[in-house]
Each structure stands twice: as C-alpha cells, then as structure tokens.
C-alpha positions, -999 to +999 in steps of 0.1 A: -005-167+167-010-173+129-045-157+129-029-127+147-003-125+119-031-123+092-049-096+112-017-077+118-005-079+082-039-067+069-037-037+092-003-029+078-015-031+043-045-009+051-022+016+068-001+019+036-032+021+014-046+049+035-013+067+038-009+067+001-044+078-006-044+106+019-013+119+001-029+115-034-060+133-022-039+164-012-023+167-047-040+189-072-052+170-102-029+188-126+001+177-106-006+140-103+016+133-134+044+155-123+079+140-122+111+155-107+131+146-137+131+122-167+146+094-146+119+098-119+084+083-116+054+104-107+024+095-087+006+083-118+034+058-127+038+045-091+000+040-089+000+021-122+029+000-110+013-008-077-020-017-090-007-039-117+017-056-093-011-062-068-034-076-095-006-099-107+005-111-073-028-115-055-050-129-083-052-166-077-025-161-051-022-197-038-026-214-072-007-195-099+026-177-103+025-141-090+040-128-122+011-132-146+017-135-184-007-106-191+013-081-170+035-056-189+057-042-162+076-018-184+044-002-196+035+007-160+063+033-160+055+050-193+044+086-192+007+081-198-012+109-181-041+099-159-068+120-142-078+118-106-107+094-113-085+071-133-059+070-106-085+063-079-100+035-100-065+018-104-057+024-067-089+008-055-087-021-079-052-031-068-058-027-031-092-044-032-077-075-049-049-076-022-073-073+008-098-098-007-069-123-011-057-117+025-092-121+037-094-156+021-062-169+037-064-192+066-037-199+093-030-232+076-021-215+043+009-196+058+034-224+053+023-232+017+046-224-011+037-199-037+057-188-067+068-153-080+087-155-113+091-193-107+108-188-073+091-205-044+082-185-012+062-195+018+030-175+019+045-155+049+076-147+028+055-137-002+032-115+020+063-098+037+079-093+004+049-075-009+044-054+022+080-042+020+076-034-018+044-015-013+057+004+017+087+015-004+064+029-032+039+045-008+069+063+008+078+076-027+042+088-032+043+107+002+076+122-007+064+134-041+032+147-025+052+167+001+074+182-027+043+192-047+024+206-017+054+223-002+042+247+025+006+235+020+014+199+030-010+185+057+010+161+078+000+125+079+018+118+111+032+139+140+039+173+125+074+187+128+081+203+162+050+186+178+066+154+191+068+165+228+032+176+229+020+144+211+041+122+235+027+142+265-008+134+254-001+097+247+017+091+280-012+108+300-035+080+289-037+045+305-015+018+288-034-004+265-027-030+239-035-021+202-061-046+191-060-062+157-095-076+156-115-083+125-141-057+136-115-031+139-100-039+105-135-039+088-143-005+104-108+008+095-111-001+058-143+017+051 
C-alpha cells in the first residue's frame, strides 16, 4: 500500500506539472507577466514562487528543514519580468527537484518526521501539504491563462457543453482500473 501511495502521489504531482505547463504554453510571451491588478500575482510570480518553494522543500527533503535559509520568499512575488525561456527553466528546475526527491523515497520513509519552519510533519503529511499548495497555485495559473486567452483558450479537460458526449464515450468502454505503475509514470513524465 505504501508503494502505491508513492506512485499515486507522483502521478498527482506530474498531473499538476503538466496542467500548469500546458497553460503556460498557451499564453503569448508578452502576457506571461500580466497581472489583473496590483494585488494580484501573474504567471511569472507564481512560477517563481513554486520553483523556489519546491527547491526549498525538496532539497535534502529527509535531512534538513524545508524552509531553507537561502530562500527569500518575499522576492518571489516582486514584479520582475521574465521571458518564456526563463520561466521554463524555473518551472523545470523546481519540478525536477520535487520528482527526483519523490523517486528517492522508500515506503519505510513515509512515517519519518521532516520539518518545515521548525514544525514536524510525517513525510506523508509533508507530501500532502505540498500537493495541496501546488494544486492551489497551478489552479491560479490555469485561471490566469484562461483570462488571457479568452475565446482562444484550448480546454485542458472536458470542454464546456461536451460532458455528455465524453461520458458516453467513456461508458462505452470496458471497466478497467487506472494503473499507477512506474513504467506509466516514467512514460508520462517525458
């Protein structure tokens, strides 16, 4: 069961990574730094925040506090403009660190205690905390991308008004269990 948890959680992280990237890839370069208002963050700020958070939390995950001394969280939300290549580099660096750390975990590690800002969490609690946090921010990226693309948005899920036809297609197939195998995840992450 514990090995299944690690495979399942990796799949959820990869899903969030891909959902965010498929959104970013739809946004014109000149709009990546757009914000709704002065109190909002744009895609650039969210990517900077996610990448820095991932590097902080997942570097030496089992052996050092997840809030590294070198991290400057406030700076992540400053209005520095980045181009597409810079955003892609930050995105990949953060997600690669996370996925490499997940890949190194063993079932026996799940009940170990790790610290984030000096507060202890089991490894499972820390992983779930980060999955929730990253899903929240990926959702923001998708929402911003949809606002920017407006009528040109290419749906990343079932498009509006197409639920019935999608369900008809899915229910016309034989039932099968979704498999969270290592081969599937390795193929999915390429």
